[in-house]
N, C-alpha and C positions, 0 to 999 in steps of 0.2 A: 504494500500500500504506500510505499515511499515513492519518490519521483523516479528512482532508478527502475521502477517496474513499468514505466510508460515509455513508449507504447508497448502493449502486449503484442506478441507475435500472432499471426492469424490463427494458428493452432491453439494457443493459449486462450485467445479471446473466444473462440468457438466453444472450447471445452468448459471455460468458466461460465459461459452463457448456459450450457447444458446443466451444470451444477445448480445454478440459480433457478433454472426452470424446474428441475427436479424438486428443489425445496419449495418453490412456489406452489407446485401441484399438491403439496401436503397441507397447505394452509386451510383449505376448505374442510378436508376430513378432520383436521385437528380441532377446528372450531366446532364442528358437529359432534366430535367425540366428547369434548369437555363440556360444552354448553347444552348438549342433548337437543339441539335444533340445527337444521340445515341452513347455512347462510344463503341469503338471497342477494342477487346482483353483486356478487363478489368480484372485486377488482384488486389485483396485486401488481404493483409497479416497483421494479427493482432498479437500482443504480449504484454507482460508486461516486461518492461525494467528498468534498474537502471538509475538514473539521470546521473551518470557519462557516461554511454554508450550513452544516448540520446545526451548529450553535445558533445561527441566525434563524433557523426554521422554528425554534421553540422560544426564542427570546428569553425573558425572565419569568414567564408565567409558571404557576404551579403545575406539576405533572403527576400523573399516575405512572409509577415506574416499577418494573421488575428487572432486577439485575441477576444474571446467571454467569458465573465464571466458568471457563472450561480449560482443561489441561490435557497434555499428551503431545502428539506430534505437532499440534498447533495450540498455542496458548493465547487466550484473550478473554473478552467479555461479550456477552449478548445483553442487549437492553431492549425491553418492551417500553415504549414511550407513548403517552397519550396526554394531551393537555387536559387539565382537570375540568376546564370549561366544556369539553366534549365527552366527558366520561359517563354521563348519565345513562346513555343507551346500554353500554356494557354493564354498568351496575345493575340495571333492571334485568338484563339477561342472566347475570349471576344470581340475583335474588330469586328469579323464577326457578333456576336450577336448585338452589339451596332449599327452597320451599317445597320442592317436589312437584311444581306445577307443570313440568314438561317431561317428566319421566315416562309418561305413556306414549309420547311422540317418538322418542328414541331412547333405548335403554343404555344409559351411560354407567351402569353399576360397576362395570369392570374397570372404569377409569377414575372414578371419584371415591373419596372416602365417605363411608356411611354417615359419619357425624357431621358432614356438610349439610345433609338433608334434614329438615326439621321433622321431628317425630310427630308433631301436632301442628298442622298448618294454621289452626285457629290462633296459635300463639303469635302469629303475625311476623314480628320483626326478625331480621337476620343479622347476626352480629358482624361487625367489621372484620373480626378475625376469620370468620368463615369465608367472607368475600375475598379477603387477602389470600387465604389458602387456595381457593379455587382459581384465583388469578395467577398465583405462582405456578400451579400445575398447568394452566393454559400456556404460560410462557415456556415451561419445560417441554411440552409437546410440540409447540410451534418451532422452537429452536432445534429440537431433536431432528426434525425433518431436514434441516439444512446440514447438520452434522452427519446424518446418515448419507446424504448426497455426496458430501466430501469424501466420506469413507468409501462409498461405492465407486467413485471415479478415480480417487487418488490412493486408496488403501492406506489412508492416514487416520489413525484411531485417536479419539478424544473421549473424555468423560466430563460430564457436567457436574458442577457443584450445586448445592442446595440454593434455591432462589432467595433473594432478598427482595421484599416487597414494601413499597411506601405508597400509601393511597389515602391522601395525596402526599406528594413530596413538595412541600410548599417552597423550599429553598433550593430545589433541584440538587439535593446533596449527592444522590447516587449518580446522576448524569454528570454533574460537574467533576466529581472525583474520577470518573472514567475518562473524561476529557483531559484532565490534568495528567493522568498516567500515560495515555496513548497518543495524545497530540504531539508529544515530544519524541515519539518513536516512529510515527507513520504520518503519511500525508492524507490518505483517503480511508474511508470506511464504507462497508456495504450497508445499503439502506433499502428497506422494503416498506412501501406505503400500502396499507391494506384498508379497504373500505367495503362495507356490506350492510345488510339488514339482518338482524337476528329477531325473528318474529316481527313485531312492530317497531323494534328499536334500531335506529341507525347507529352503526359502530364504525369508528375511524381511529386507526392507530398506526404506529411505525415500529418496525423491528430494525435494530442496529447491531452490526457485528464489528467489533474492534479487535484486531489481532496484531501480535508482534510481527515485525517484518520478516524475521527469519523463518517463521512457520509459513507465512504467505509465499515467500520465495520458494520454499520446499514444495508447497502445493502446486505452484506453477510449473516447477521442474518435473514433478510427478505427472502432471497433465501432458507435458510434451513427450515424456518417455512412453506414456500410455498410448 
């Protein structure tokens, strides 16, 4: 992701596109798996962007953030980022899941913890901790699709750390810490913008992958060898 990686060779560019496409194709199934509802009007746009452009995208507004570190042949961090002002649709979808309102539509029992779902719907409220747990697992599954694609194309193994969730992250602590660490090591990051409807709720968020240059170099070299 440093300047020495530009321009990519035609082979590298095409194979990197295939990796991103493979990961993109897992976004819809991941949303349906965790939220127990099929996303409607799903759009996934991926790009490589400079850190300055990434920071400008979110300004200083409070964020809903999931941070998941990963280690192995590539080391870095994944971030799920959503402006707090746009978070209500996803919150409502998570509440519906935790209240058991959508379980009849799609059985997500294999993928969610039983204690996320209210034993008595009449109790009404869903705790913030349950919502954060469900959001963290959603981040795990979304990012896992991209790591699986990297392994499939490059035979480079990674493992994910436990997610850290701040909902909301009023001072952008997780985001700014990641910027501080990786902006001094790399020039660009992978960015996926995702929008859809979950039931009646519009959902819009971003996925970011920041990686150490050595691992990214190794991934590109593996692509060319493959």
